[in-house]
N, C-alpha and C positions, 0 to 999 in steps of 0.2 A: 758317450754314445748319443746319437741324435738322428733326426730325419735328414738324410743327406741328399735326397732327390725326391721330387714329387711331380706328378702330372698336373698340369695347369687345370685340368678338369677336376681332379680330386681336390686341389687347393680351393677352387671355386666352391665346390660342395661343402668343404670343411668350413670355409669362412662364412658361407651363407646359412649354415645349419642353425646355429643359435641355441641348440639343445644338445644334451648328451647323446652320443652316438653309441648305440648298442653293439656289442660284439655279436655279429650274426652267426659266424661259423669260424671254427678253428681247424687249422691244418698243421702238418709238420713244418710246412714252409712259411706259415704266417697266419694272419687273421683277416677276415672281412669285417669292415665296419659299415653298419647300415646308415646311409645318408639319404633319407627319403626313399624314392624308388630305385636308388642306385646302391651299389656296394663298392667301397674303396678297399682295395687289397693292400695290406701293409706287411712287408717281409723283405728278406734279402732277395735281390733280383726283381723287385716289384716295378722298377723303372722300365720293364719291358711291357707293361700293360697300359691300356688306355686310361685307367683310373687307379694308378699305383702310387704307393707311398713307400719309398725305399728306406728300410731300417736294417740294423744288424740282426742276426739270429737272436742275440741276447735281448734286444729291445722287442723283437717279435714275441719271444717267450714272456716278457713282461706284459705286453698287451693282451696276451692270451689269459693272463690271470685275472683280468678285470671283467666286469659285466658291462661297463659303459665308460666312454672317454669323452671329455669335453675339450673342444678346440678353443683355446684362449689367445690365439694370435701368435704366441711364442712356442706352441707345441700342443701335444695331447696330454691332458691331465686326467688322472683316475677319478671316477665318480663311484661312491659306495665304498664298502669296506673289504671287498674281496681281493682287490689288487694288492700284490705283494712286491716289494722292491726287489729287484734282481741285482746280484752282486756286480758292481761296476757299472750299473745303469746310469749313474750320475744323478739320480733323484731319490731322496729318502722318502720313506712312507711313515707317516705318523699322524697323530691327532692334531689338527690345526689349532684347536683350543689350547693345547699344551705346548705350542710352539713348534710342532713338527710339520713336515710337508708331505703331501700325498705324492704317490708315484707319478712320474711324468716322463714323456719322451719329447725332449725339446727339439726345436727347429734349429738346424745348424746355421751359423752365420753366413756360410758360403753355399747354402743349399742350391742345388741345380733344379731349376724349374723347366720342364720340357712340355711342349705342346704336342698332343697326338694329332698332328696335322693330317688333313686329307691330302693326298698327293694330287697334283694338278696335271692333267693330260689334255692335249688338244684332240688326240684321237688314239685309237689302238693300232699298234703295228700289225700288219698281216701275219697270221700264224701265231698270235699271242696265246691262244688257247693251247695250241700244240706244244709250244716251248715251255709253258708252265707245267703241263702234264709230264713232259719229258724230264724236266728238272726234278719234279717230285719223285718220279720213278727212279731216276738215277741216284737220288739221295736216300732211297729206301723208305720213302714215306708211304705208309699203308693207311688207307681210308676205309671207313665203314661202307662207303659207296662202291668199293671195288668188287665185292662179290656178295653172295647170299641175299638176305633180305634187303640189304642196302642197294644192291644192284638191280634187283627185280622190282622192289617196291619203292625204295627211297629215291633212286635217281629219276624215275618217271615223275614222281610227285614234285621233286625239286625243279625239274624242267618245266612242268606245268605252272608251278608257282611263280617262277622267274618270268615266264612268258606273260603272265597276267600282270605281274609287277611292272615289267618294262613297258607294256602297252599302256599302263596307267600313268607312269612317271616320266618316260622319255619324251622330250619335246619332238623328236623325230619318229615317234612311234607309229606313224601311219602304216609302216610296213610290217609292224608286229601284229600278229593275230593271236587272240587269247579267248578261250571259252569263258562263259559266264555261268558257272555251275550253280545249281540250286543248293543253298546252304543247308536245307533240311536233309539233303542226302549225304552230307559230309559229317557223319557221326563217329567215324572211326579215327582215333588219334592215339598217340602215346598216352598211356594211363587209363584208357577206356573212357566211356561216357560220351556225352554229346551235348548239344545245345537244346535249350528249352524253347523251341520255336525258331522262326526265321531270324536271320541277323538283323539287328537294328542299326541302321546307318543312314546318313543324310543323303547318300547318292548310290547309284548303281555301281559306280567305280569303287566306292569303299566296300560295298557288299561283295563285289567280285574279288577285291584284294583280300578281304577277310576270309572268304571261302577258300581261296587258294592257299593262304597261309595256314589255315586250320589243318591242312593235309600234311604240312611239313614241320611246323614248329613243334618241338617236343619229341620228334621222331628220331630214333637212333640210340646210340650208346654214349655213356659218359656223363660226368657232372654237368657239362654243357652238351646237350644232345647233338648228334651229328648234323641233323637237319638245321638246327639253329646256327651252328658254326658255318655251314655252307651258305646260308642266307646272309650272314655277316660278311663273308668273303665277297659275295655278289654285290652287297650294298657298298662295299669299299670301291669296287670298280665303278659303280654308278655314280658315287659321290665324286670320284676323281674326274669323271667326264662331265660333271655339272648337271647330271640328270636327276639329282635328288634334292628337292627343295630345302628340307630341314638341314640336311648335311651340308649343302652349299652355304647356308647361312652360317653354320658353325665353322666351315672352312674359311670364310671371309674373316671371321674373328681370329681364327688361328693364324691367319696370314699376317696379322699385326705383329709387331716386334714383341717376342716373348723371350726374356733374357735366359740365356743358358745358365748363368750363374748370377747370384745377387740376392738381396733380401726378398723374401717371398711377399712382403707387403709393398714392394716397389711398384712403380707404374709400369704398364705394358704387359702385365701378366694376363694371359688369356683365361677368361672366366666365362665360358659359354653359358647361355641361358638354358640349363638342363631341366629346371623344375617347371611344373605346370604354370605356376604363377609368373615365372620369369620368361616363359616362352608362349605368349598368347597365340602366335601364328603356328597353328598345328595343322599340317596337311593331312590328306587322306591316308597316307601311309602311316604316319604317326598314330592317328586314331585307330587304324586297323590293327597295328601292332599291339596297342594297348588293349583293345577289345579281345584279341586272340590270347594274349598272355593270361588274362583272367576273364573267362567267359561269363555270360549273364547268370549261369547256374552257380557261379562261385567256385567252380573247379579250377585247380591250378593247372595251367596248360603246360608249363615247363618248370624247370628249377629256378629258384630265386637268383642264383648266380648267372644262369643263362639269360634270364629276363633282364638283368642289369646290363649285360653286354649288348643285347638287342636294342635296349633303349639308348645306350651310348652310341651305337652304330647309326640309328636313325637321327641322332643329334649331331652326327659327323665326327665322332671320336672313335679311333681305331688303334689297335696296338701298333707300335712303331715297326715291328717285324712284318706285319701284314701290309702296312702302308708302303714299306720299302719294296716289297714284291710288286705291288701294283704300280708304283712309281716308275718301274723299269719297262712296263708293257707298252709304252709309246715309242720305244726304240726298236729299230730293225734288229733282229737277233741273227747272228751268224755263228758258225762253229770256229771262227778264227781265234778267239781267246784260248780255247782248249788246244787247238792245233798248234798255236805258238807257245804253248806252255804258260799262258797267262791265266790268272784267276778269272772265272766267269762271274760277273756281278749278280746275275739272276740266280745262278746256282747257289751262290753264297747266301743270297736273301731267302731263297726257298729253304735252304738248310736251316737257317735261323728260325724261320717260321715253324718248321717241323719240330722244333724243340718245345713248342708251346703246347703244354698238356700232353696226355697220352696219345690222343688221336685228333685233338682240336685243330692243330696246325694243318694236318693232312686234309681234314674235312673242309676247312676254310679254303684251302687251295683248290679243292674240287668246285666250290662255289665260284671262285675266281675263274677257273677254267670254263665252267658252264656259262657264266656271264659274258665272258669274252666270245665264246662260240656263238651265242645268241646275238650279241650286238654286232659282231663282224658279218653276220648274215644279212644285216640291214645297211642301208645307206648311212654313212657317218658324216654329218656336217662338221666342219671345222669349228672348234670352240673359239669364241671371241674373247681375248684376254682382257 
């Protein structure tokens, strides 16, 4: 048993940690390992995530028995006495002083390293918002934003937040108009509470971003709240079009040759600068996201799992299934594949994204839809390759 696939983002975090990684949370499907401000998920099927470590169910159960694991280049090694060897896990547990070995999940010699690349688009195809929505509905995807509080409260807040976000981040944002709300008035958010005074930020742009994000981050249902999922979907569209500074820097690195297979210690593996120390260039969106995730009063704005995904998105790392949807939005869409009995690539990509979480996939697709609708209402300059 071994680590058979790993996100280049997760690999970079593991190799840069240098300290034991605490088991943050345990699920039937695997565990989250805390890597600074990020969570790396280890389990079967983890290769579908932006920060995933693919292991067998047996290895995932072994990881769940430990309190912390140390990356030593050749795999994850148990720290402390709680980890128990699992039958057939390939690593024995014992007292090193007596010649035994602690539990470990080794790195496979043919490990597949995948980069959660930001898709590159020159422009959006006309009607992109409509075709994404049609594909979601046809595949049976149900979002929190479809009815009830999601429709009446969540969707207007999402649209207002995206308008502010695009006005600040898009180089062609002259046509985008966004309000600059007073932060002191934005005290309602998921979990209750509010800010202790006005937002602290270096500019009006950052204050506006933060005020808008306060109204959507943490709002909705699920381990990753619906509002967060929708924001991540929108950020993926922005990153694909080159409108997101931090994500574009990550995409440039992801575009370097990242081996599909080979030793994880080999050259060419994408290791984006995701930590504060490694990424001194932090734009207003990055700072705003950080300030919103944990406000000045110390209140948690959203869940740890969702906070990790938001930080990954701002850094340009997205799940392969979401990236696959966005990558197809630059192509004119017709009904010809279905009419000719051929598979529809967009429908297939949307269906794969809908498998992500209970509602996360559908909610992220709403964010994609709303981002496309807002951007298509503005002049779109051609991206320069």
